[in-house]
C-alpha positions as CSV (number, residue, x, y, z in Angstrom):
1,M,183.8,141.8,182.8
2,K,186.6,139.0,181.8
3,Q,188.8,140.9,184.9
4,R,186.3,140.3,186.9
5,K,185.6,136.7,186.4
6,E,189.0,136.1,186.7
7,Q,189.2,138.2,189.8
8,R,186.2,135.5,191.2
9,W,187.8,132.8,190.2
10,A,191.2,133.3,191.9
11,F,189.7,134.4,195.2
12,N,187.2,131.6,194.5
13,Q,191.0,129.2,194.2
14,M,192.2,130.5,197.6
15,A,189.0,130.3,199.8
16,E,189.2,126.3,198.5
17,W,192.9,125.9,198.7
18,L,192.8,128.2,202.5
19,S,189.4,126.0,203.5
20,K,191.4,122.6,202.4
21,N,194.2,123.0,204.3
22,F,193.3,125.2,207.2
23,G,189.3,124.2,207.7
24,E,188.2,127.5,207.0
25,K,187.7,129.6,204.2
26,P,188.8,133.5,204.5
27,I,186.5,135.9,206.3
28,K,188.8,138.9,204.2
29,Q,190.5,138.0,200.8
30,E,191.8,141.3,198.5
31,I,194.1,141.1,195.4
32,I,197.4,143.1,196.2
33,D,198.5,142.1,192.8
34,E,197.5,141.0,189.5
35,R,199.8,141.0,186.3
36,D,200.9,138.2,183.2
37,I,204.0,136.4,184.0
38,S,206.5,133.7,182.4
39,W,205.6,130.5,184.6
40,P,208.3,127.5,184.4
41,L,207.1,124.9,182.1
42,E,204.7,127.4,180.1
43,E,205.1,128.7,176.7
44,K,202.9,131.2,177.1
45,P,202.4,134.0,180.0
46,V,200.3,132.8,182.6
47,R,198.4,135.5,184.9
48,I,198.9,135.4,188.0
49,F,197.5,136.5,191.8
50,L,198.9,137.8,195.0
51,I,195.6,137.5,197.8
52,K,196.2,139.0,201.0
53,Y,193.5,137.2,202.9
54,R,192.1,136.5,206.6
55,L,190.8,134.0,208.4
56,K,188.4,133.7,211.1
57,S,190.9,132.4,213.3
58,G,193.2,135.3,212.9
59,L,195.7,133.6,210.4
60,E,196.3,135.9,207.8
61,G,199.2,135.9,205.0
62,I,199.3,136.7,201.1
63,G,198.7,133.4,199.1
64,F,199.3,133.0,195.2
65,T,197.0,131.7,192.8
66,G,197.2,131.3,188.8
67,P,199.5,128.5,187.8
68,T,199.0,127.0,190.9
69,T,197.2,128.2,194.5
70,W,199.6,128.1,197.6
71,S,200.4,130.6,200.3
72,F,203.5,130.6,202.8
73,V,201.9,130.3,206.2
74,G,203.5,131.9,209.3
75,F,205.3,134.3,207.6
76,K,205.1,137.5,209.8
77,E,207.0,140.0,207.6
78,R,204.9,139.5,204.5
79,M,204.5,143.2,204.8
80,A,208.1,143.7,204.3
81,L,207.6,141.8,200.7
82,T,207.1,143.3,197.5
83,P,204.6,142.4,194.8
84,E,207.7,141.5,192.9
85,E,209.9,139.2,195.3
86,W,206.3,137.5,196.9
87,V,206.4,136.8,193.1
88,Y,210.0,135.6,192.8
89,C,209.6,133.4,195.8
90,Y,206.7,131.7,194.8
91,V,208.1,131.0,191.2
92,G,211.4,129.8,193.3
93,W,208.6,127.1,195.6
94,F,207.6,126.0,192.4
95,I,210.9,125.5,190.7
96,Q,212.2,123.5,194.0
97,F,208.4,121.5,194.4
98,F,208.6,120.5,191.1
99,F,211.9,119.7,190.3
100,I,212.6,117.8,193.9
101,H,211.6,114.8,192.5
102,A,214.0,114.6,189.6
103,Q,217.5,115.1,191.6
104,S,219.9,112.0,191.0
105,A,222.5,112.5,193.5
106,T,222.3,111.4,196.6
107,N,222.1,113.9,199.9
108,I,225.4,112.5,201.2
109,E,227.0,113.2,197.4
110,N,225.7,116.4,197.7
111,K,226.6,117.0,201.0
112,K,230.2,116.3,200.4
113,K,230.4,118.8,197.7
114,A,228.9,121.6,199.9
115,E,231.6,120.7,202.1
116,Q,234.4,121.1,199.5
117,F,232.4,124.3,198.1
118,I,232.1,126.0,201.7
119,Q,236.3,125.0,202.5
120,D,236.9,126.5,199.0
121,L,235.1,130.1,199.9
122,I,236.7,130.0,203.6
123,S,240.1,128.9,201.5
124,R,239.5,132.1,199.7
125,K,238.7,134.1,202.5
126,I,235.1,134.7,200.7
127,I,233.6,133.9,204.2
128,E,234.7,133.3,207.5
129,A,235.1,129.9,209.3
130,N,234.4,130.4,212.4
131,F,230.9,129.8,211.8
132,Y,228.6,128.8,208.6
133,R,225.4,126.5,208.2
134,L,224.6,124.8,205.3
135,C,220.3,125.0,205.1
136,H,219.6,123.4,202.3
137,I,220.9,122.2,199.0
138,F,218.9,121.6,195.7
139,Q,219.8,119.9,192.5
140,L,218.1,121.2,189.5
141,E,220.3,118.9,187.1
142,E,223.4,116.0,187.1
143,D,226.1,119.2,187.8
144,L,223.7,122.2,188.3
145,I,223.0,122.5,192.4
146,Y,222.0,125.5,194.0
147,Y,223.1,125.9,197.9
148,A,221.3,128.2,201.0
149,I,224.3,128.2,203.8
150,E,224.3,130.8,206.3
151,V,228.2,132.9,207.1
152,I,229.9,135.3,208.3
153,K,231.4,137.4,205.9
154,K,233.3,140.5,206.9
155,G,231.6,140.7,211.0
156,E,228.3,140.0,209.8
157,Q,225.5,137.4,209.0
158,F,224.6,136.6,205.8
159,Y,222.6,134.1,203.3
160,L,225.2,132.7,200.4
161,V,222.5,131.5,198.2
162,G,223.5,130.1,195.0
163,T,226.0,127.4,192.9
164,K,229.6,127.1,193.0
165,D,229.6,129.7,190.2
166,N,227.2,132.2,190.5
167,Y,226.1,133.2,194.2
168,I,224.8,136.2,195.3
169,F,225.0,137.5,199.5
170,Y,222.2,138.1,201.4
171,R,221.5,140.5,204.8
172,K,219.4,137.8,206.3
173,D,217.3,140.6,207.5
174,F,215.9,140.8,203.6
175,P,212.7,140.2,204.0
176,P,212.8,137.4,201.5
177,M,215.2,135.3,203.2
178,Q,212.7,134.7,206.2
179,L,211.1,132.3,203.3
180,P,213.5,129.6,202.1
181,P,216.6,131.7,200.6
182,L,216.0,129.5,197.7
183,F,213.1,130.1,197.2
184,Y,213.6,133.7,195.9
185,F,217.2,133.1,194.3
186,L,215.5,130.8,192.4
187,G,212.6,132.8,191.5
188,K,214.7,135.7,190.3
189,T,217.5,133.4,188.3
190,F,214.4,132.6,186.4
191,N,213.2,136.1,185.7
192,P,209.0,135.9,185.5
193,F,209.1,139.3,184.5
194,M,211.1,138.9,181.7
195,K,209.0,139.6,177.7
196,M,208.1,135.7,176.2
C-alpha cells in the first residue's frame, strides 16, 4: 500500500513539473526505477523515481523525482543509459545547480587555471595539442575546480572530466556524455549508491 502511494505521488510530481514547464501533462508515465539513495545535503537515504513519460506533443523523456523533480529534454539517446547512469547524471546536475551560486572566483580566473591545466596536459603528452575545447568549468570550493574538456588522445576524441588531480577520459560516444559531462562525473564521484 505504501509503495503504491509513493508511486502515485511520484507520477503526480512528474505530471505537475511537465505541466508547468511544457504546458501539458503526460499521456503516459511508467516508473522504470525506484530506490533509496544517498542525496547531497541529506543525512538519511531518500527515495527516488525515474519515470519514462510521453506528452501529447510527442515529446518523450525520462524524468527524475524524489528530493527534487527534473527532466533532461531533447536527449535522444535516453534509452542507452542504465538507471544507475541516470541517477549519477541527476545527482551531478543537482550538485551543480545547487552549488553554482557558491562560486567565489571569477570566470576569468578559472579560465586561466583551465588553460594552465590544459597546457600542462599537452606538455606531458597526455592530450594532443592540435585540438581541445573547454566545455565547462565548475568551482565547488575555493581550490576545488572541475573541468569538462573535449580533447584528442591517441587520435580519438574524448571528454576529459574532473579536477586537475583527479580526472577521467570518457569516450565521446559514451551515452552519459550526451548530457553535460560534469553531471555524470559529479554524480559518480558523490556515489549515491553508497550505504549511509
